[in-house]
C-alpha positions in Angstrom: -69.1 -164.3 3.6 -71.4 -167.2 3.7 -70.0 -168.4 7.0 -70.4 -164.9 8.5 -74.1 -164.8 7.5 -74.6 -168.2 9.0 -73.0 -167.1 12.3 -75.1 -164.0 12.4 -78.2 -166.0 11.8 -77.3 -168.3 14.6 -76.8 -165.4 17.0 -80.3 -163.9 16.2 -82.9 -164.4 18.9 -86.3 -165.9 18.1 -87.9 -162.5 18.6 -85.6 -160.9 16.1 -86.1 -163.7 13.6 -89.9 -163.5 13.9 -90.0 -159.7 13.6 -87.6 -159.8 10.6 -89.7 -162.5 8.9 -93.0 -160.7 9.4 -91.6 -157.3 8.3 -90.1 -158.9 5.2 -93.5 -160.6 4.5 -95.3 -157.2 4.9 -92.8 -155.5 2.5 -93.1 -158.2 -0.1 -96.9 -158.1 0.0 -97.1 -154.3 -0.3 -94.5 -154.2 -3.1 -96.4 -157.0 -4.9 -99.7 -155.2 -4.5 -98.2 -151.9 -5.8 -96.6 -153.7 -8.9 -99.9 -155.5 -9.5 -102.0 -152.3 -9.4 -99.5 -150.5 -11.7 -99.5 -153.4 -14.2 -103.3 -153.6 -14.2 -103.6 -149.9 -14.8 -101.2 -150.1 -17.7 -103.1 -153.0 -19.1 -106.4 -151.2 -19.0 -104.8 -148.1 -20.7 -103.2 -150.4 -23.4 -106.6 -152.1 -23.9 -108.4 -148.8 -24.4 -105.6 -147.7 -26.8 -106.1 -150.9 -28.9 -109.8 -150.3 -29.0 -109.1 -146.8 -30.4 -106.7 -148.2 -33.0 -109.3 -150.8 -34.1 -111.9 -148.1 -34.4 -109.5 -146.1 -36.6 -108.9 -149.1 -38.8 -112.7 -149.6 -39.2 -113.1 -145.9 -40.0 -110.5 -145.9 -42.7 -111.9 -149.0 -44.3 -115.4 -147.5 -44.1 -114.1 -144.4 -45.9 -112.7 -146.6 -48.7 -115.9 -148.5 -49.0 -117.8 -145.2 -49.1 -115.7 -143.9 -52.0 -116.4 -147.1 -54.0 -120.1 -146.8 -53.3 -120.2 -143.2 -54.5 -118.3 -144.1 -57.6 -120.6 -147.1 -58.3 -123.8 -144.9 -57.9 -122.5 -142.3 -60.2 -121.3 -144.6 -63.0 -124.5 -146.6 -62.9 -126.4 -143.4 -63.5 -124.3 -142.7 -66.6 -124.5 -146.3 -67.9 -128.3 -146.5 -67.6 -129.0 -143.1 -69.5 -130.6 -144.0 -72.8 -129.1 -141.1 -74.7 -125.7 -141.9 -73.5 -126.2 -145.6 -74.4 -127.3 -144.6 -77.9 -124.5 -142.1 -78.6 -121.9 -144.5 -77.3 -123.4 -147.4 -79.4 -123.4 -145.2 -82.5 -119.8 -144.1 -81.7 -120.7 -140.4 -81.8 -117.8 -139.2 -79.8 -118.3 -135.4 -80.1 -122.0 -135.5 -79.3 -121.3 -137.7 -76.2 -118.5 -135.3 -75.1 -120.9 -132.3 -75.5 -123.6 -134.1 -73.5 -121.4 -135.1 -70.6 -118.9 -132.2 -70.3 -121.2 -130.0 -68.1 -121.8 -132.9 -65.8 -118.2 -133.8 -65.6 -117.2 -130.2 -64.8 -119.6 -130.3 -61.9 -118.2 -133.6 -60.5 -114.5 -132.8 -61.3 -113.5 -131.9 -57.8 -114.3 -135.3 -56.5 -113.9 -137.4 -59.7 -110.5 -138.1 -61.1 -111.7 -139.6 -64.4 -114.8 -140.6 -66.5 -113.7 -142.9 -69.3 -115.5 -144.9 -72.1 -113.9 -148.0 -73.6 -114.7 -150.1 -76.6 -115.2 -153.9 -76.2 -111.5 -154.5 -77.1 -110.4 -152.2 -74.2 -109.6 -149.3 -76.7 -110.1 -145.9 -75.2 -113.1 -144.1 -76.8 -113.6 -141.0 -74.7 -111.7 -139.5 -71.7 -113.8 -136.7 -70.2 -110.8 -135.8 -68.0 -108.6 -135.7 -71.1 -110.7 -135.7 -74.3 -107.9 -135.0 -76.7 -106.4 -138.4 -76.1 -108.3 -141.5 -77.4 -107.9 -144.5 -79.5 -105.1 -146.0 -77.4 -105.4 -149.7 -76.3 -105.5 -150.2 -72.5 -105.5 -153.9 -72.6 -101.9 -154.3 -71.3 -102.3 -152.4 -68.0 -106.0 -151.7 -67.3 -107.1 -155.1 -65.8 -110.4 -153.8 -64.5 -111.4 -152.7 -68.0 -110.4 -156.1 -69.5 -112.3 -158.0 -66.9 -115.5 -155.9 -67.3 -115.5 -156.3 -71.1 -114.8 -160.0 -70.8 -117.4 -160.9 -68.1 -119.8 -158.0 -69.0 -120.2 -157.5 -65.3 -119.5 -154.6 -62.9 -115.9 -154.5 -61.6 -115.2 -152.3 -58.6 -112.1 -151.9 -56.4 -108.6 -150.4 -56.2 -106.4 -150.4 -59.2 -103.0 -148.9 -59.9 -102.7 -147.2 -63.2 -100.2 -144.9 -64.8 -101.1 -142.0 -62.6 -101.2 -144.1 -59.4 -103.8 -145.8 -57.3 -107.5 -145.0 -57.6 -111.0 -146.3 -56.8 -112.2 -147.7 -60.0 -115.8 -148.8 -60.9 -116.2 -150.2 -64.5 -119.8 -150.9 -65.7 -120.6 -152.7 -69.0 -122.6 -150.6 -71.6 -125.4 -152.2 -73.6 -127.7 -150.9 -76.3 -130.7 -152.8 -77.7 -129.4 -156.0 -76.2 -125.9 -155.6 -77.7 -122.7 -155.1 -75.7 -121.1 -151.9 -76.8 -118.2 -151.5 -74.4 -117.8 -150.1 -70.8 -117.7 -146.9 -68.9 -115.4 -146.3 -66.0 -115.7 -143.9 -63.0 -112.5 -143.2 -61.1 -111.9 -141.4 -57.8 -108.7 -140.4 -56.2 -106.9 -142.8 -53.8 -103.9 -140.5 -53.1 -102.9 -137.5 -51.2 -106.3 -135.8 -51.2 -107.8 -139.0 -49.7 -105.1 -139.1 -47.0 -105.5 -135.4 -46.2 -109.2 -135.9 -45.8 -108.5 -138.8 -43.3 -106.1 -136.6 -41.4 -108.7 -133.8 -41.2 -111.5 -136.2 -40.1 -109.4 -138.3 -37.7 -105.9 -137.7 -36.4 -102.3 -138.5 -37.2 -100.4 -138.7 -40.5 -101.1 -141.2 -43.3 -98.9 -142.9 -45.9 -99.7 -145.3 -48.7 -97.1 -148.1 -49.2 -97.0 -150.6 -52.0 -95.8 -154.2 -51.6 -94.2 -155.6 -54.8 -92.6 -159.1 -54.6 -92.2 -158.7 -50.9 -90.5 -155.3 -51.2 -92.1 -152.4 -49.4 -92.1 -149.0 -51.1 -93.7 -145.7 -50.0 -96.1 -144.3 -52.7 -97.2 -141.0 -51.1 -98.4 -139.6 -47.8 -99.5 -136.5 -45.9 -95.8 -135.9 -45.2 -93.0 -135.9 -47.8 -91.0 -138.7 -46.1 -91.4 -141.5 -43.6 -89.2 -144.1 -42.0 -90.2 -147.7 -42.8 -89.6 -150.2 -40.0 -91.6 -153.1 -41.5 -90.1 -156.6 -41.0 -90.7 -160.0 -42.5 -93.3 -161.3 -40.0 -95.3 -158.1 -40.2 -95.3 -158.2 -44.0 -96.8 -161.8 -43.7 -99.5 -160.5 -41.5 -100.3 -157.6 -43.9 -100.4 -160.1 -46.9 -102.9 -162.1 -44.8 -105.1 -159.0 -44.6 -104.4 -158.5 -40.9 -103.9 -155.0 -39.4 -100.6 -154.5 -37.5 -100.3 -152.4 -34.4 -96.9 -151.3 -33.1 -95.4 -148.8 -30.6 -92.0 -147.2 -31.0 -89.2 -148.0 -28.6 -89.5 -144.6 -26.8 -93.3 -145.2 -26.4 -94.1 -141.8 -27.9 -95.4 -142.9 -31.3 -98.0 -145.5 -32.3 -98.2 -147.1 -35.8 -101.2 -148.8 -37.5 -100.7 -150.7 -40.7 -104.0 -151.2 -42.6 -103.8 -153.6 -45.6 -105.8 -152.7 -48.8 -106.7 -155.1 -51.6 -106.9 -154.7 -55.3 -110.2 -155.2 -57.1 -109.3 -159.0 -57.5 -108.8 -159.5 -53.8 -105.0 -159.5 -53.8 -103.3 -157.4 -51.1 -101.5 -154.6 -52.9 -100.2 -152.6 -50.0 -101.1 -150.9 -46.8 -102.0 -147.5 -45.3 -99.6 -146.6 -42.5 -101.1 -144.4 -39.7 -98.7 -142.6 -37.5 -100.2 -141.4 -34.2 -98.6 -139.2 -31.5 -98.9 -140.8 -28.1 -96.3 -138.7 -26.3 -99.0 -137.3 -24.0 -100.2 -140.8 -23.1 -96.6 -141.9 -22.5 -96.1 -138.9 -20.2 -99.3 -139.7 -18.2 -98.3 -143.4 -17.9 -94.8 -142.4 -16.6 -96.5 -140.0 -14.1 -98.8 -142.9 -13.0 -95.8 -145.2 -12.5 -94.0 -142.6 -10.3 -97.1 -141.9 -8.3 -97.7 -145.6 -7.7 -94.1 -146.2 -6.6 -94.2 -143.2 -4.3 -97.4 -144.4 -2.8 -96.2 -147.9 -2.4 -92.9 -146.8 -0.8 -94.6 -144.5 1.6 -97.1 -147.2 2.5 -94.3 -149.7 3.1 -92.4 -147.3 5.4 -95.5 -146.3 7.4 -97.0 -149.7 7.8 -93.5 -151.2 8.6 -93.1 -148.7 11.5 -96.6 -149.5 12.9 -96.2 -153.2 12.5 -92.8 -153.2 14.1 -94.2 -151.4 17.2 -97.1 -153.8 17.5 -95.0 -156.9 17.1 -92.4 -155.7 19.7 -95.2 -155.1 22.2 -96.8 -158.5 21.5 -93.5 -160.5 21.8 -92.2 -158.9 25.0 -92.7 -162.1 27.1 -90.5 -164.2 24.8 -87.3 -163.7 26.8 -89.0 -165.1 29.9 -90.1 -168.1 27.9 -86.6 -168.6 26.6 -85.2 -168.5 30.2 -87.8 -170.9 31.4 -87.0 -173.3 28.5 -83.3 -173.3 29.4 -84.1 -174.2 33.0 -86.4 -177.0 31.9 -83.8 -178.4 29.5 -81.2 -178.4 32.3 -83.5 -180.3 34.7 -84.4 -182.8 32.0 -80.8 -183.4 31.2 -80.2 -184.2 34.9 -83.0 -186.7 34.7 -85.5 -184.6 36.6 -88.9 -185.0 34.9 -90.8 -183.3 37.8 -89.7 -179.7 37.2 -92.5 -177.4 35.9 -92.1 -174.0 34.2 -94.1 -170.8 35.0 -94.2 -167.4 33.3 -95.6 -164.3 35.0 -97.5 -163.1 32.0 -101.3 -162.6 31.8 -101.4 -163.5 28.1 -103.2 -166.8 27.7 -101.0 -167.5 24.6 -97.8 -167.5 26.6 -99.3 -169.4 29.4 -100.4 -172.0 26.9 -96.8 -172.2 25.6 -95.6 -173.1 29.1 -98.4 -175.6 29.5 -97.4 -177.3 26.3 -93.8 -177.5 27.5 -95.0 -179.2 30.7 -97.0 -181.6 28.6 -93.8 -182.3 26.6 -92.1 -183.2 29.9 -94.9 -185.6 30.8 -94.6 -187.2 27.3 -90.8 -187.5 27.8 -91.3 -189.2 31.1 -93.9 -191.6 29.6 -91.6 -192.2 26.6 -88.7 -193.0 29.0 -90.9 -195.5 30.7 -92.0 -197.1 27.4 -88.4 -197.3 26.2 -87.3 -199.0 29.4 -90.2 -201.5 29.1 -89.2 -202.3 25.5 -85.6 -202.8 26.5 -86.6 -205.0 29.4 -88.8 -207.1 27.1 -85.8 -208.0 24.9 -85.0 -211.6 25.6 -81.3 -211.2 25.3 -78.7 -209.1 27.2 -78.5 -205.4 26.4 -76.5 -202.7 28.1 -75.0 -199.3 27.4 -71.3 -198.5 28.1 -69.6 -195.1 28.0 -66.1 -194.4 26.6 -64.5 -195.5 30.0 -66.3 -198.9 29.7 -68.6 -198.0 32.6 -72.1 -199.5 32.3 -74.7 -196.7 32.5 -77.9 -198.7 32.0 -79.0 -202.3 31.2 -82.1 -204.2 30.5 -83.9 -206.5 33.0 -82.2 -209.7 31.8 -78.8 -208.2 32.4 -79.8 -206.7 35.8 -81.2 -210.1 36.8 -77.9 -211.8 36.0 -75.8 -209.1 37.7 -77.9 -206.9 40.0 -75.0 -204.4 40.7 -74.3 -203.8 37.0 -75.3 -200.2 36.8 -72.2 -198.0 37.4 -69.8 -201.0 37.3 -67.0 -201.3 34.8 -67.5 -203.8 32.0 -64.3 -205.8 32.5 -65.0 -206.3 36.2 -68.5 -207.7 35.4 -67.3 -210.1 32.8 -64.5 -211.5 34.9 -67.1 -213.0 37.2 -68.1 -215.5 34.6 -64.7 -217.0 33.9 -65.2 -217.2 30.1 -62.5 -214.7 29.1 -65.1 -212.3 27.6 -62.6 -209.5 27.3 -60.4 -211.4 24.8 -61.0 -209.8 21.4 -63.5 -207.4 23.0 -66.3 -206.5 20.5 -67.1 -203.2 22.3 -63.5 -202.1 22.1 -63.5 -202.9 18.4 -66.7 -200.9 17.8 -65.3 -197.9 19.7 -62.1 -197.9 17.7 -63.7 -198.5 14.3 -66.6 -196.2 14.9 -68.9 -198.8 13.1 -71.1 -201.7 14.1 -69.2 -204.9 14.9 -70.7 -208.4 15.0 -69.5 -211.9 16.0 -70.7 -215.3 17.2 -69.2 -217.1 20.2 -69.7 -220.5 21.9 -69.4 -221.0 25.6 -69.4 -224.0 27.9 -70.8 -224.1 31.4 -72.1 -220.5 31.1 -74.3 -219.5 34.0 -73.8 -222.9 35.5 -75.3 -224.9 32.6 -73.3 -228.0 31.7 -73.6 -227.6 28.0 -72.3 -225.6 25.1 -74.3 -222.5 24.2 -74.0 -220.2 21.2 -74.3 -216.4 21.4 -74.5 -213.7 18.7 -73.1 -210.4 19.8 -73.5 -206.9 18.3 -71.7 -203.7 19.4 -73.0 -200.4 18.1 -71.1 -197.1 18.7 -73.2 -194.1 19.8 -72.2 -190.7 18.5 -73.4 -187.1 18.9 -74.6 -185.0 16.0 -71.1 -183.5 15.9 -69.7 -187.1 15.4 -68.2 -187.2 18.9 -68.2 -190.7 20.5 -70.5 -191.0 23.5 -70.3 -194.8 24.2 -71.5 -198.1 22.9 -74.5 -200.4 23.1 -73.8 -204.1 23.5 -76.5 -206.7 22.5 -76.2 -210.4 23.0 -78.8 -213.2 22.5 -78.7 -216.9 22.7 -78.8 -218.7 19.3 -78.2 -222.2 20.5 -81.7 -223.4 19.3 -81.1 -221.7 16.0 -77.8 -223.5 15.5 -79.5 -226.8 16.3 -82.2 -226.1 13.7 -79.7 -225.1 11.1 -77.8 -228.4 11.6 -81.1 -230.3 11.4 -81.9 -228.5 8.2 -78.6 -229.4 6.6 -79.1 -233.0 7.5 -82.6 -233.0 5.9 -81.2 -231.2 2.8 -78.6 -233.9 2.3 -81.2 -236.6 2.6 -83.6 -234.7 0.2 -80.8 -234.3 -2.4 -80.1 -238.0 -2.4 -83.8 -238.8 -2.9 -84.1 -236.2 -5.7 -81.0 -237.6 -7.4 -82.4 -241.1 -7.2 -85.7 -240.0 -8.6 -84.0 -238.2 -11.5 -82.0 -241.3 -12.4 -85.3 -243.4 -12.4 -86.9 -240.8 -14.6 -84.1 -240.9 -17.1 -84.3 -244.7 -17.2 -88.0 -244.5 -17.9 -87.5 -241.8 -20.6 -84.8 -244.0 -22.2 -87.2 -247.0 -22.3 -90.0 -244.8 -23.9 -87.4 -243.5 -26.4 -86.4 -247.0 -27.3 -90.1 -247.9 -27.6 -90.5 -244.9 -30.0 -87.6 -246.1 -32.1 -88.9 -249.6 -32.3 -92.3 -248.3 -33.4 -90.7 -246.2 -36.1 -88.5 -249.1 -37.2 -91.6 -251.3 -37.3 -93.4 -248.9 -39.5 -90.3 -248.4 -41.7 -89.9 -252.2 -42.0 -93.4 -252.5 -43.3 -92.6 -250.0 -46.0 -89.3 -251.7 -46.8 -91.1 -255.0 -47.1 -93.5 -253.6 -49.7 -90.5 -251.9 -51.5 -88.6 -255.2 -51.7 -91.6 -257.3 -52.7 -92.0 -255.5 -56.0 -88.5 -256.4 -57.4 -88.8 -259.9 -55.9 -92.1 -260.4 -57.8 -90.4 -259.2 -60.9 -87.5 -261.6 -60.4 -90.0 -264.5 -59.9 -92.0 -263.7 -63.0 -88.7 -263.4 -65.0 -87.5 -266.8 -63.7 -90.8 -268.4 -64.7 -90.5 -267.0 -68.2 -86.9 -268.3 -68.5 -88.0 -271.7 -67.3 -90.9 -271.8 -69.8 -88.6 -270.7 -72.6 -86.0 -273.3 -71.6 -88.6 -276.1 -71.4 -89.9 -275.2 -74.9 -86.4 -274.9 -76.3 -87.3 -271.4 -77.6 -84.7 -269.4 -75.6 -82.2 -267.3 -77.5 -79.0 -265.9 -76.3 -80.2 -262.3 -76.7 -83.4 -263.0 -74.7 -81.3 -264.7 -72.0 -78.9 -261.7 -71.8 -81.8 -259.2 -71.6 -83.5 -261.1 -68.8 -80.3 -261.6 -66.9 -79.6 -257.8 -67.1 -83.1 -257.0 -65.8 -82.7 -259.5 -63.0 -79.4 -257.9 -62.1 -81.0 -254.5 -62.0 -83.7 -255.7 -59.6 -81.2 -257.5 -57.4 -79.1 -254.3 -57.4 -82.1 -252.2 -56.4 -82.9 -254.6 -53.5 -79.2 -254.4 -52.4 -79.3 -250.6 -52.5 -82.4 -250.5 -50.3 -81.0 -253.0 -47.8 -77.6 -251.2 -47.7 -79.3 -247.8 -47.2 -81.5 -249.2 -44.3 -78.4 -250.8 -42.7 -76.5 -247.6 -43.0 -79.5 -245.5 -41.8 -79.9 -247.7 -38.7 -76.2 -247.8 -37.9 -75.7 -244.0 -38.3 -78.6 -243.0 -36.0 -76.2 -242.6 -33.1 -73.3 -241.2 -35.2 -72.4 -237.5 -34.8 -70.7 -237.5 -38.2 -71.5 -234.4 -40.2 -71.1 -233.7 -43.9 -72.5 -231.6 -46.7 -75.5 -233.2 -48.4 -78.2 -232.3 -50.9 -81.6 -231.6 -49.3 -83.4 -232.9 -52.4 -81.5 -236.2 -52.4 -82.3 -236.7 -48.7 -86.0 -236.3 -49.6 -85.7 -238.9 -52.4 -84.0 -241.4 -50.1 -86.7 -241.0 -47.4 -89.4 -241.5 -50.0 -87.7 -244.6 -51.3 -88.3 -246.3 -48.0 -92.1 -245.6 -47.8 -93.2 -245.3 -51.4 -95.0 -248.6 -51.8 -96.5 -248.6 -48.2 -98.1 -245.2 -48.8 -99.4 -246.2 -52.2 -101.1 -249.3 -50.6 -102.8 -246.9 -48.1 -104.2 -244.8 -51.1 -102.1 -241.8 -50.0 -100.9 -239.5 -52.8 -97.4 -238.0 -52.2 -96.6 -235.0 -54.5 -93.1 -233.4 -54.7 -92.1 -230.0 -55.8 -88.4 -229.9 -55.4 -86.2 -227.0 -56.3 -84.1 -227.3 -59.5 -81.1 -225.7 -57.6 -78.8 -227.8 -55.5 -79.7 -227.1 -51.9 -76.6 -228.1 -49.9 -76.8 -228.1 -46.1 -74.3 -229.1 -43.4 -75.2 -231.8 -40.8 -75.9 -235.5 -40.3 -77.6 -236.9 -43.4 -79.3 -239.7 -41.5 -80.6 -237.5 -38.8 -82.1 -235.3 -41.5 -83.8 -238.4 -43.1 -85.1 -239.4 -39.7 -86.8 -235.9 -39.4 -88.3 -236.2 -42.8 -89.6 -239.7 -42.1 -91.1 -238.4 -38.8 -92.9 -235.6 -40.7 -94.2 -238.1 -43.3 -95.4 -240.5 -40.5 -97.3 -237.7 -38.7 -98.8 -236.6 -42.1 -99.9 -240.2 -42.8 -101.6 -240.5 -39.4 -103.3 -237.1 -39.9 -104.8 -237.8 -43.3 -105.9 -241.4 -42.3 -107.5 -239.9 -39.1 -109.4 -237.3 -41.2 -110.3 -240.1 -43.7 -111.8 -242.2 -40.9 -113.8 -239.2 -39.5 -114.8 -237.3 -42.6 -118.1 -237.7 -44.3 -117.1 -235.7 -47.4 -117.4 -237.5 -50.6 -114.3 -237.6 -52.8 -111.8 -236.7 -50.0 -108.3 -237.6 -51.2 -105.5 -238.2 -48.8 -102.5 -236.0 -50.0 -99.1 -235.1 -48.8 -97.1 -232.4 -50.6 -93.3 -232.0 -50.2 -91.6 -228.9 -51.6 -88.1 -227.3 -51.3 -87.2 -223.8 -52.3 -85.1 -220.7 -51.8 -86.4 -217.7 -49.9 -84.4 -214.6 -48.7 -81.0 -216.3 -48.8 -82.5 -219.3 -47.0 -83.2 -222.9 -48.0 -86.5 -224.3 -47.0 -88.3 -227.7 -46.9 -92.1 -228.0 -46.3 -94.2 -231.1 -45.7 -97.9 -230.3 -46.1 -100.9 -232.5 -45.6 -104.6 -232.0 -45.9 -105.3 -234.1 -42.7 -107.1 -233.5 -39.5 -104.8 -230.6 -38.4 -103.9 -229.5 -34.9 -106.1 -227.5 -32.6 -104.7 -224.0 -31.7 -104.6 -224.8 -28.0 -102.1 -227.7 -28.7 -99.7 -225.8 -31.0 -97.5 -224.5 -28.1 -97.0 -228.0 -26.7 -96.3 -230.2 -29.7 -92.5 -230.0 -29.2 -92.7 -230.9 -25.5 -91.3 -234.5 -24.8 -94.0 -237.2 -24.4 -96.8 -234.8 -25.5 -99.1 -236.4 -28.1 -102.7 -236.1 -29.3 -102.6 -239.6 -30.8 -104.0 -242.8 -29.2 -101.6 -244.5 -26.8 -100.9 -247.3 -29.4 -100.0 -244.8 -32.2 -97.3 -242.6 -30.7 -95.1 -241.8 -27.7 -94.9 -238.0 -28.1 -91.1 -238.0 -28.7 -91.0 -237.7 -32.6 -91.3 -233.9 -32.9 -89.2 -233.3 -29.7 -86.4 -235.4 -31.1 -86.7 -233.8 -34.6 -86.6 -230.3 -33.0 -83.3 -231.2 -31.2 -81.8 -232.7 -34.4 -82.6 -229.7 -36.5 -81.3 -227.3 -33.8 -77.9 -229.2 -33.9 -77.8 -228.5 -37.6 -78.4 -224.7 -37.0 -81.8 -224.8 -38.6 -85.3 -223.9 -37.4 -88.5 -225.9 -37.3 -91.8 -224.2 -37.6 -95.4 -225.5 -37.8 -98.5 -224.0 -39.3 -101.8 -225.8 -38.7 -105.5 -225.2 -39.0 -107.9 -227.7 -37.4 -109.8 -229.8 -39.9 -107.8 -228.3 -42.8 -104.2 -229.5 -42.6 -100.7 -228.9 -41.3 -97.4 -227.5 -42.7 -94.1 -228.6 -41.1 -91.3 -226.2 -42.3 -87.5 -226.5 -42.0 -85.3 -223.4 -42.7 -81.5 -223.3 -43.1 -79.4 -220.2 -43.6 -76.9 -220.3 -46.5 -74.3 -218.5 -44.3 -74.5 -221.3 -41.7 -74.0 -224.1 -44.3 -70.4 -225.2 -44.9 -69.3 -226.2 -48.4 -67.8 -229.7 -48.5 -67.2 -232.2 -51.3 -70.5 -234.0 -52.1 -70.4 -237.6 -53.4 -73.4 -239.9 -53.0 -73.6 -243.1 -54.9 -77.3 -243.3 -54.1 -78.0 -240.0 -56.0 -77.8 -241.5 -59.5 -80.3 -244.2 -58.6 -83.1 -241.7 -58.1 -82.0 -239.0 -60.6 -84.5 -240.3 -63.2 -87.4 -240.1 -60.7 -86.9 -236.3 -60.2 -88.3 -235.8 -63.7 -91.6 -237.5 -62.8 -92.8 -234.6 -60.5 -95.3 -234.6 -59.0 -94.5 -238.1 -57.9 -97.6 -240.2 -57.1 -97.2 -243.2 -55.0 
């Protein structure tokens, strides 16, 4: 079916298509206008109907307010009568009944009840039922309770035993004393609804809402169908009127909420309105609009069709002229001009535009030929029979008789075996662009090798039928020469870069060795101080022994004690020397083991304890009581700690030399702890700190803020690499002029559990109890 429609569309003339399109547009516009007018009329009628409904809602509510106003006026008259106040205060029921009975009989048609209550809500006198009194109303007469409690007027709707009613309860007072209340009640029932139907229109029903359940109380008719749904009940409980139209459009419904005296929505008045006449009129309006629209469409379509047919009569002549012009252009004749024997200037303008198109085509052909001739390479077009149909100037200059010649005959004249692996033939067979690069010697009489890049592009019609192929060739000999020169330069440049990198590595190694020597020098100074202390002790002990020996006062116990002390000092010196020897030897070792972070801190401190004390630097430790076991190279870890301590020492000494604050103490604080399943070590100082602009660079190799004779800039870079090998992290926090915190963090999951045995640990176990350690 789709193919048939497409074929029919292809056979349609321009005239037919134009007429069909214009007629369709006219029909759509008229139909749209008709529908719009109809919808607008319905909207106006509906708006007027809603205004009528709102007026009815206001009228009903006004009638309810009028009832309450009348009741309030009447009851105030009773409550303010001095005789009534006195008789009620003295509880003279019979005299009060005799006084008010004539008045009540006059008001009885419009008043449902006139009732006096004692302060405890006990009935005193019912004029509408005087035989019954003395019963307590407290359990169900809420208006009476509220009036006696607040001693204020209470007015509104209330549901009693007999049903809903307008209630106005006024407090009674006599000689400044509250004596009870008097109530005036008016009917809110069938009589009220009948009066509404008489004054307005429609049928009226009173519905109660109890715990979300709708129940009809009474109405002007005996029965009614309730269609109220959940959302509509919510609107009513929010004191919003609801308007609804039946499905057959013949009945309208209005739901008017009413409130109890305390403001709570108790139910609603349902108004049922007959709108069958309005529905009939709207249906008649719809039919009239459709008939008018249909008639207008038919009439205007006929008139429009005639006018368009008359106006488009010359189109066949233009089509015929266009066919002739197309045929002449396809033969290469750009001089033919069209002419239509039609006085209409519009159609003459069409032919004039076609002639302008012919001129533009001729100019475009000239521009295309100029562009092709400007191409520096060889370019020509070959049909499926390998006949050359056109070529650019370069190709025509090389072979003047090329147009119309067959490609193989042309190429054979150059003796280069061009037709071997013919690129044009490949492109014709593959139906895609083909590309290659060839080198030729002695081409065009030049005694040299030249390089040519060739491209063959097949040309197809819109129907994917092969028409021929375009062959493009250009000389890339100079490009090849430059490529070779570039490769030679790249090889030379790579050799120079490799040489410079090797020189840079040698320089970095020298600087690294310099950094190690500086660190060892600083460490040696500390070790010298550390060893001098036991040596001095040994010297003093030997002097004492010699003095005792000379005086002949030496005892065997004294000699044994001194020898034991000398042995301890010698053992301490041996431990320090052995640790330094091992520390220096293991710097290049990749051996890894499980070691205690706290023990490593103690070992590092043992190497610099005396040196820092001599510089008046206080080192405090706060080491975790837990055993913090980590996996890695023990001596690399000690190297990192020593680097932190060295940097902290330089920082506090620099601040000490700069500060003018009295009482500044140079302090370094070392702490270890657990945090979120991680083991942490912090080295904190109160030194000069690091400026914020330098924080992102402190781990870069050779970056330092110290003087040239105090650092190489490799310490933190090396420390960062060593900690990374141990699967830890190194962070820094610093505030300029306040201090720096270097933090190491290791995850428990990344630590391997291995046997731990360190002979050096017992040597420092006693010092852990002296925290904070002051050097």
